[in-house]
N, C-alpha and C positions, 0 to 999 in steps of 0.2 A: 525164129526164136530158139536159142540154145537150151539145153537141159536145165542149167542153173536158173536162167531167166524164167523158164516155165515153172520150176519149183517155187520160185519166189512169188510169181503171180498166183499160184494155187493157194499159198499161205496167206497172201494179202486178201484174197477173197474170203477166206475163213475168218481172218482178223477183222475185216469190215463187218461181217455178220455179227461177230461177238460184240464189237463196239456199239452197233446199233441196238443190241439187246440191253446194254448196260443202263440207259436212263430209266427204262421201265422197272428193271430189277431193283435199281437203287431207290426208286420212288416207293416201291413196296416195302423195302427195308426201313426207309425213313418213316413211313406210316406206322409200321409196327413199333418203332422206337417211341414215337409220339404217343401211341396207345398205352404203352407201358408207363411212361411218365405221367400221363393223365390219371391212370389208376392209382399210382403211388401218391399223387397229390390229394386224391380223394380219401385215402386212408389216414385221416387226421386223428382218429382215436381208435381204441381197441375194438369197439363195437363194429365200426365200419370196416376195419381191417379184417375182421373175421368174416364179414359178409363177402368181401371182394377177393379174399385169399385165393379161392379156387380159380376165379377168373384171371387174376393177376398171373398165376402160374401158367395158365393156358396161353395168355397173350405173350408172356416172356418166352415161352417155348417157340411160339410162332416167330417172334422177333429174331431169336437165335437161328432158326431155320432160314429165314430170309437173308440174314447176314452171311450164312454159310453159302447160300446160292450166289450172292454177289461176289464173295471171296473166290469161289470156284470159277466164276466167269472171268474174273480178273486174272487168275492164275493161267487159264487157258489162253487169254489174250497175250499175256507176257510170254508164255511158252512159244507162241507163234512168232513173236518179235525176236526172240533169241534164236529160233530156227532160221529166220531170215538173215540175221547177222552172221550165223555160222556159214550159210550158203555163200553169202557175199565174201566172207573171209577166204573160203576155199577157192572161189572164182578168182579173187585178186591174187592169191598165192600162185595159182596155176598160170595166170598171165605173166607173173614175174619170172616163173621158171622158164617160160617160153621167150623170155627176153624183153617183155613189155614192162620195163621198170618205170616206177613213178618218180616224178621229180617234185619235191616238196620243200618249200621254204622252212627254215628252222622254226620260226615263230608259229607257222601252221602246224608243224609236227608237235610242238609243245602243247598247243591248244587241243590237238587231237588226243594226245596222251592223257591230258587232264579230263577231257570229256569222256574218254573211254573208262577211266577210273570211277567217275561219278555215275556212270550209267550201267555198270555191271549189276546183275540182279541183287536185290536185297533179300537175304534169307528170311522167310516168313514161315516158320514151322508151326505145326499144331501144338497145342498145350502139352508140355512135357517132352516134346521131341528135341533130341540133341542136335546141335548144329553139325552138319556133315563135313567131311574133309574138304579143304580148299574154300572154307567159309571163314573170312577174317584171318585169325591167327592159327586156325586149325590146318595143320600141314596135310599134304597128300598122302595116301596110302603108299607103302613102299613099292607096290607093284603097279601103281598108276602110270599110264602112258598118256602124255599130253597129246592133244589133237592138233591138226593143222590149223594155224591161226591163233593158237593159245599164246599168251604172253608168258615169258619165263625170264629168270635171271640166269645168265650164262657166264661161267668162269672161263675167260679166254686169255691167251697169251698176247701181250703187247709187242710192239716192235723191238723193245729192248729186253725181251724174255721175261718181263714182269707180268703178273697175272692180275686181271681186273674183272669185277662182276659188272656185266653190261645188261641192258634191257634188250631182249631179243624176241623174235617171233618164230614159232615152230613151223617148219616146212614139212618134215616127215620124220618117222622113226623106223629104223631097221631092226626088226626082231632078231634076225640072225646075228647081227653085229652088236646089238645092244647100244646103238648110237643114234643120237639126234642130228638132224640137219636143221640148222637155224639161220635166220637172217639177223644181223645186227640192225636194230630198228633205226639206227642213225647212220648207217653206211650201206645204203641199198645199191650203190654202184660197185661195191667191192664183193669179193668172193664170199660164199656162205661158209659157216663154221660147221665142222663135223665133230661132235663132242659126245663123250660117254655120259651115261645117266648121272654119275656122281658129280658131274660139272654143270648139272642143270637143276634149278629149283623152279618148280611150277608155281606161278603166282596165283593168288586167290581168284576164284571164279565168281565168288559172291561176297557181298558186304555183310557184316554182322551189325545188328542193331544194338547200340549201347543200352537202350532201355529194356530190351527183351532178352538179349543174349550177351551180357557183359563178359561171360566166361570165354567167349570166342574172340576176345580182344587181348592184346598184350598188356601186361600190367605196367604201371608206372615204374620207371627205373630199369626196365628190361633192356638188355643189350640186343640190338637188332642190326640188320642191314637195311638201309633205306635209300630210295632214289633221291639224289640231291636235286633240289628244284632247278628247273631250266637246263637239266643235263639228262643223259641217258645212262648214267653210271651209278652203281650202288656203293655206299660207303658205310663204315661202322658208325653207329649212333646209339643213343639211349632214348627211351620213351620219356618225354617230359610231361605230357598231358594227353589223356585219352579223348577220343571224339565224344562230344556230348549228345550228338544225334546221328542218325544214319547218313546225313548229308555232310557231316563234318569230317575233317582230317585229323590225323595224329599231329601232335606237336613233338618234334624230335630234335635233339641236340647232337650234332655231328662231331666226331673227334676232330679237333683242330688245335695244334700246338700254338697257334697265333693268339689264342684267347687264354686268359687266366683260368686255371682249372682244367685246361685241355679240351674244352668243348665249346662249340659255337652257341650263340643264342638260339632258342627254339625256332624251328622252321616247320612249315606245314607240309605234310606228306600224306597222300591218300592211302587208305587201307590196302589197296591193290599193290602198292609199291613198297611194302614193308614185309620182311620175312625174318625168320629166326636166324640169329647169327651162326654162321658156319665157320668154325675155326679150321685152319689148314692143318692137315696131319703132318707131323714132323717125321 
Protein backbone atom coordinates (compact mmCIF):
# COMPACT_ATOMS: atom_id res chain seq x y z
CA UNK A 1 0.00 0.00 0.00
CA UNK A 2 1.44 3.40 -1.00
CA UNK A 3 1.52 6.43 1.33
CA UNK A 4 -1.57 8.10 -0.16
CA UNK A 5 -3.65 4.92 0.17
CA UNK A 6 -2.48 4.52 3.76
CA UNK A 7 -3.45 8.11 4.57
CA UNK A 8 -6.89 7.58 3.05
CA UNK A 9 -7.41 4.38 5.05
CA UNK A 10 -6.46 6.16 8.30
CA UNK A 11 -9.00 8.90 7.63
CA UNK A 12 -11.68 6.43 6.63
CA UNK A 13 -11.29 4.68 9.99
CA UNK A 14 -11.75 7.96 11.85
CA UNK A 15 -14.70 8.88 9.60
CA UNK A 16 -16.38 5.53 10.30
CA UNK A 17 -16.09 6.05 14.06
CA UNK A 18 -17.57 9.53 13.78
CA UNK A 19 -20.49 8.31 11.67
CA UNK A 20 -21.24 5.53 14.19
CA UNK A 21 -21.43 8.14 16.96
CA UNK A 22 -23.93 10.31 15.08
CA UNK A 23 -27.20 8.38 15.73
CA UNK A 24 -26.75 8.48 19.52
CA UNK A 25 -25.77 12.16 19.56
CA UNK A 26 -28.65 13.05 17.22
CA UNK A 27 -31.14 11.14 19.38
CA UNK A 28 -30.06 13.07 22.48
CA UNK A 29 -30.46 16.34 20.61
CA UNK A 30 -33.95 15.34 19.44
CA UNK A 31 -34.95 14.40 23.00
CA UNK A 32 -33.79 17.83 24.21
CA UNK A 33 -35.80 19.60 21.49
CA UNK A 34 -38.89 17.60 22.44
CA UNK A 35 -38.47 18.49 26.12
CA UNK A 36 -38.31 22.19 25.25
CA UNK A 37 -41.45 22.00 23.12
CA UNK A 38 -43.36 20.11 25.83
CA UNK A 39 -42.52 22.74 28.44
CA UNK A 40 -43.55 25.55 26.09
CA UNK A 41 -46.91 23.88 25.50
CA UNK A 42 -47.50 23.65 29.25
CA UNK A 43 -46.92 27.37 29.68
CA UNK A 44 -50.48 28.26 28.67
CA UNK A 45 -50.95 31.09 31.17
CA UNK A 46 -48.84 33.53 33.19
CA UNK A 47 -49.04 31.48 36.41
CA UNK A 48 -47.75 28.27 34.82
CA UNK A 49 -45.17 30.17 32.83
CA UNK A 50 -43.69 31.61 36.01
CA UNK A 51 -43.47 28.14 37.59
CA UNK A 52 -41.66 26.47 34.70
CA UNK A 53 -39.55 29.47 33.66
CA UNK A 54 -36.45 28.25 35.44
CA UNK A 55 -36.86 24.69 34.17
CA UNK A 56 -37.43 25.88 30.61
CA UNK A 57 -34.20 27.87 30.73
CA UNK A 58 -32.27 24.82 31.92
CA UNK A 59 -33.78 22.50 29.30
CA UNK A 60 -33.19 25.05 26.51
CA UNK A 61 -29.53 25.35 27.50
CA UNK A 62 -29.21 21.57 27.45
CA UNK A 63 -30.80 21.41 23.99
CA UNK A 64 -28.36 24.05 22.76
CA UNK A 65 -25.40 22.06 24.11
CA UNK A 66 -26.64 18.84 22.50
CA UNK A 67 -27.09 20.66 19.16
CA UNK A 68 -23.52 21.99 19.36
CA UNK A 69 -22.20 18.47 20.03
CA UNK A 70 -24.01 17.15 16.97
CA UNK A 71 -22.78 20.07 14.86
CA UNK A 72 -19.18 19.55 15.99
CA UNK A 73 -19.37 15.84 15.17
CA UNK A 74 -20.69 16.63 11.67
CA UNK A 75 -17.92 19.20 11.12
CA UNK A 76 -15.28 16.63 12.07
CA UNK A 77 -16.80 14.06 9.70
CA UNK A 78 -16.93 16.58 6.83
CA UNK A 79 -13.34 17.59 7.54
CA UNK A 80 -12.19 13.98 7.07
CA UNK A 81 -14.16 13.72 3.81
CA UNK A 82 -12.46 16.85 2.46
CA UNK A 83 -9.04 15.54 3.53
CA UNK A 84 -9.69 12.30 1.64
CA UNK A 85 -10.69 14.27 -1.46
CA UNK A 86 -7.52 16.34 -1.30
CA UNK A 87 -5.29 13.27 -0.97
CA UNK A 88 -7.04 11.63 -3.94
CA UNK A 89 -6.62 14.81 -5.98
CA UNK A 90 -2.90 14.95 -5.24
CA UNK A 91 -2.52 11.25 -6.08
CA UNK A 92 -4.37 11.67 -9.39
CA UNK A 93 -2.31 14.72 -10.39
CA UNK A 94 0.91 12.90 -9.51
CA UNK A 95 -0.16 10.01 -11.76
CA UNK A 96 -0.88 12.40 -14.63
CA UNK A 97 2.53 14.01 -14.24
CA UNK A 98 4.06 10.56 -14.56
CA UNK A 99 2.26 10.02 -17.85
CA UNK A 100 -0.76 8.05 -16.62
CA UNK A 101 -3.37 10.26 -18.27
CA UNK A 102 -7.07 9.63 -17.84
CA UNK A 103 -9.40 9.19 -20.76
CA UNK A 104 -12.89 10.52 -20.13
CA UNK A 105 -15.90 10.87 -22.36
CA UNK A 106 -17.19 14.43 -22.59
CA UNK A 107 -20.57 13.58 -21.06
CA UNK A 108 -18.75 11.99 -18.11
CA UNK A 109 -16.58 15.08 -17.71
CA UNK A 110 -19.63 17.36 -17.66
CA UNK A 111 -21.32 15.21 -15.00
CA UNK A 112 -18.13 15.19 -12.94
CA UNK A 113 -17.82 18.98 -13.07
CA UNK A 114 -21.45 19.44 -12.01
CA UNK A 115 -21.11 16.98 -9.15
CA UNK A 116 -17.90 18.68 -8.05
CA UNK A 117 -19.70 22.04 -7.88
CA UNK A 118 -22.64 20.59 -5.92
CA UNK A 119 -20.47 18.85 -3.34
CA UNK A 120 -17.90 21.48 -2.38
CA UNK A 121 -18.34 22.38 1.31
CA UNK A 122 -21.21 24.61 2.38
CA UNK A 123 -19.96 27.40 4.65
CA UNK A 124 -21.60 27.01 8.06
CA UNK A 125 -20.09 29.66 10.28
CA UNK A 126 -21.03 30.39 13.85
CA UNK A 127 -23.39 33.24 14.69
CA UNK A 128 -21.90 36.56 13.64
CA UNK A 129 -18.98 34.94 11.81
CA UNK A 130 -18.11 36.49 8.44
CA UNK A 131 -17.83 34.22 5.35
CA UNK A 132 -14.12 33.64 4.60
CA UNK A 133 -12.28 34.20 1.31
CA UNK A 134 -13.22 31.76 -1.49
CA UNK A 135 -16.73 31.31 -0.10
CA UNK A 136 -19.29 32.13 -2.78
CA UNK A 137 -18.52 35.55 -4.26
CA UNK A 138 -15.80 36.37 -1.69
CA UNK A 139 -12.54 36.45 -3.64
CA UNK A 140 -9.22 35.00 -2.48
CA UNK A 141 -6.70 37.08 -0.56
CA UNK A 142 -4.08 38.66 -2.81
CA UNK A 143 -1.33 36.45 -1.37
CA UNK A 144 -3.32 33.21 -1.56
CA UNK A 145 -1.66 30.32 -3.40
CA UNK A 146 -3.93 27.63 -4.83
CA UNK A 147 -3.16 24.02 -3.91
CA UNK A 148 -2.65 21.08 -6.25
CA UNK A 149 -6.06 19.92 -7.47
CA UNK A 150 -7.80 23.27 -6.94
CA UNK A 151 -10.07 24.44 -9.74
CA UNK A 152 -9.17 27.79 -11.31
CA UNK A 153 -10.14 29.99 -14.23
CA UNK A 154 -7.06 30.43 -16.42
CA UNK A 155 -6.56 33.07 -19.11
CA UNK A 156 -4.77 31.29 -21.97
CA UNK A 157 -3.86 32.15 -25.53
CA UNK A 158 -5.71 30.31 -28.27
CA UNK A 159 -4.32 29.04 -31.59
CA UNK A 160 -5.04 32.39 -33.24
CA UNK A 161 -3.44 34.48 -30.47
CA UNK A 162 -6.85 35.23 -28.96
CA UNK A 163 -7.24 34.91 -25.18
CA UNK A 164 -9.90 32.87 -23.42
CA UNK A 165 -10.80 32.01 -19.85
CA UNK A 166 -10.82 28.23 -19.42
CA UNK A 167 -11.51 25.89 -16.54
CA UNK A 168 -8.23 24.39 -15.33
CA UNK A 169 -6.77 22.39 -12.48
CA UNK A 170 -3.68 23.42 -10.53
CA UNK A 171 -0.66 21.14 -10.76
CA UNK A 172 1.86 23.27 -8.85
CA UNK A 173 3.05 26.79 -8.11
CA UNK A 174 6.63 28.06 -8.39
CA UNK A 175 7.38 30.59 -5.64
CA UNK A 176 10.60 31.69 -7.32
CA UNK A 177 8.93 32.38 -10.69
CA UNK A 178 5.51 33.37 -9.37
CA UNK A 179 3.87 31.08 -11.93
CA UNK A 180 1.29 28.33 -11.89
CA UNK A 181 1.43 25.08 -13.79
CA UNK A 182 -2.13 24.05 -14.70
CA UNK A 183 -3.95 21.45 -16.77
CA UNK A 184 -6.76 22.47 -19.08
CA UNK A 185 -9.58 20.35 -17.63
CA UNK A 186 -10.82 19.58 -21.14
CA UNK A 187 -7.48 18.89 -22.83
CA UNK A 188 -5.65 16.31 -20.73
CA UNK A 189 -3.74 14.94 -23.70
CA UNK A 190 -2.18 18.33 -24.48
CA UNK A 191 0.66 20.20 -22.82
CA UNK A 192 0.22 21.97 -19.52
CA UNK A 193 0.01 25.76 -19.28
CA UNK A 194 2.55 27.84 -17.36
CA UNK A 195 0.84 31.06 -16.30
CA UNK A 196 1.51 34.06 -14.05
CA UNK A 197 -0.72 34.69 -11.03
CA UNK A 198 -2.53 37.55 -12.78
CA UNK A 199 -3.82 35.05 -15.37
CA UNK A 200 -5.31 32.81 -12.70
CA UNK A 201 -8.52 33.24 -10.69
CA UNK A 202 -8.98 30.71 -7.91
CA UNK A 203 -12.56 29.46 -7.92
CA UNK A 204 -14.67 29.16 -4.73
CA UNK A 205 -13.78 26.38 -2.32
CA UNK A 206 -17.08 26.72 -0.44
CA UNK A 207 -20.71 27.44 -1.28
CA UNK A 208 -22.55 30.27 0.45
CA UNK A 209 -26.01 29.76 1.90
CA UNK A 210 -28.55 32.29 0.53
CA UNK A 211 -30.59 31.97 3.73
CA UNK A 212 -27.67 32.53 6.13
CA UNK A 213 -25.02 34.49 4.20
CA UNK A 214 -26.66 36.33 1.27
CA UNK A 215 -23.82 38.88 1.46
CA UNK A 216 -21.49 36.19 0.08
CA UNK A 217 -23.44 35.99 -3.18
CA UNK A 218 -23.28 38.25 -6.24
CA UNK A 219 -26.15 40.72 -6.44
CA UNK A 220 -28.74 40.58 -9.20
CA UNK A 221 -27.51 42.51 -12.24
CA UNK A 222 -23.81 42.07 -11.40
CA UNK A 223 -21.46 41.55 -14.37
CA UNK A 224 -19.51 38.31 -13.94
CA UNK A 225 -17.59 35.61 -15.77
CA UNK A 226 -19.49 32.31 -15.79
CA UNK A 227 -18.87 28.82 -17.13
CA UNK A 228 -21.14 28.29 -20.14
CA UNK A 229 -23.20 25.09 -19.58
CA UNK A 230 -21.78 21.92 -21.17
CA UNK A 231 -18.47 23.68 -21.94
CA UNK A 232 -15.23 24.37 -20.07
CA UNK A 233 -14.96 28.05 -21.02
CA UNK A 234 -15.97 31.19 -19.14
CA UNK A 235 -17.81 34.07 -20.80
CA UNK A 236 -19.16 37.45 -19.78
CA UNK A 237 -22.62 37.37 -18.23
CA UNK A 238 -24.92 39.14 -15.79
CA UNK A 239 -26.65 37.65 -12.76
CA UNK A 240 -30.37 37.29 -13.54
CA UNK A 241 -31.45 35.46 -10.39
CA UNK A 242 -29.72 34.38 -7.19
CA UNK A 243 -29.83 30.85 -5.76
CA UNK A 244 -32.79 30.41 -3.43
CA UNK A 245 -31.14 27.61 -1.44
CA UNK A 246 -27.65 26.20 -0.91
CA UNK A 247 -28.34 23.52 -3.52
CA UNK A 248 -29.53 25.91 -6.22
CA UNK A 249 -27.50 27.57 -8.97
CA UNK A 250 -27.32 31.14 -10.22
CA UNK A 251 -29.41 32.08 -13.24
CA UNK A 252 -27.12 34.05 -15.55
CA UNK A 253 -27.60 35.66 -18.96
CA UNK A 254 -24.58 35.46 -21.25
CA UNK A 255 -23.53 38.16 -23.69
CA UNK A 256 -24.85 37.06 -27.05
CA UNK A 257 -25.48 39.40 -30.04
CA UNK A 258 -27.88 36.85 -31.53
CA UNK A 259 -30.52 37.85 -28.99
CA UNK A 260 -32.43 41.11 -28.70
CA UNK A 261 -30.80 43.16 -25.99
CA UNK A 262 -27.49 41.37 -26.43
CA UNK A 263 -27.99 38.69 -23.77
CA UNK A 264 -29.13 35.07 -23.85
CA UNK A 265 -32.11 33.76 -21.86
CA UNK A 266 -31.05 32.87 -18.27
CA UNK A 267 -29.05 29.66 -17.87
CA UNK A 268 -28.15 27.86 -14.66
CA UNK A 269 -24.54 27.97 -13.43
CA UNK A 270 -23.28 26.68 -10.03
CA UNK A 271 -21.65 29.06 -7.53
CA UNK A 272 -18.29 27.38 -8.07
CA UNK A 273 -18.12 28.47 -11.70
CA UNK A 274 -18.95 32.16 -11.33
CA UNK A 275 -16.37 34.83 -10.53
CA UNK A 276 -16.04 38.62 -10.62
CA UNK A 277 -15.60 40.06 -14.09
CA UNK A 278 -11.98 40.83 -14.87
CA UNK A 279 -11.55 43.49 -17.51
CA UNK A 280 -8.43 43.30 -19.67
CA UNK A 281 -5.93 46.07 -19.10
CA UNK A 282 -5.48 48.30 -22.12
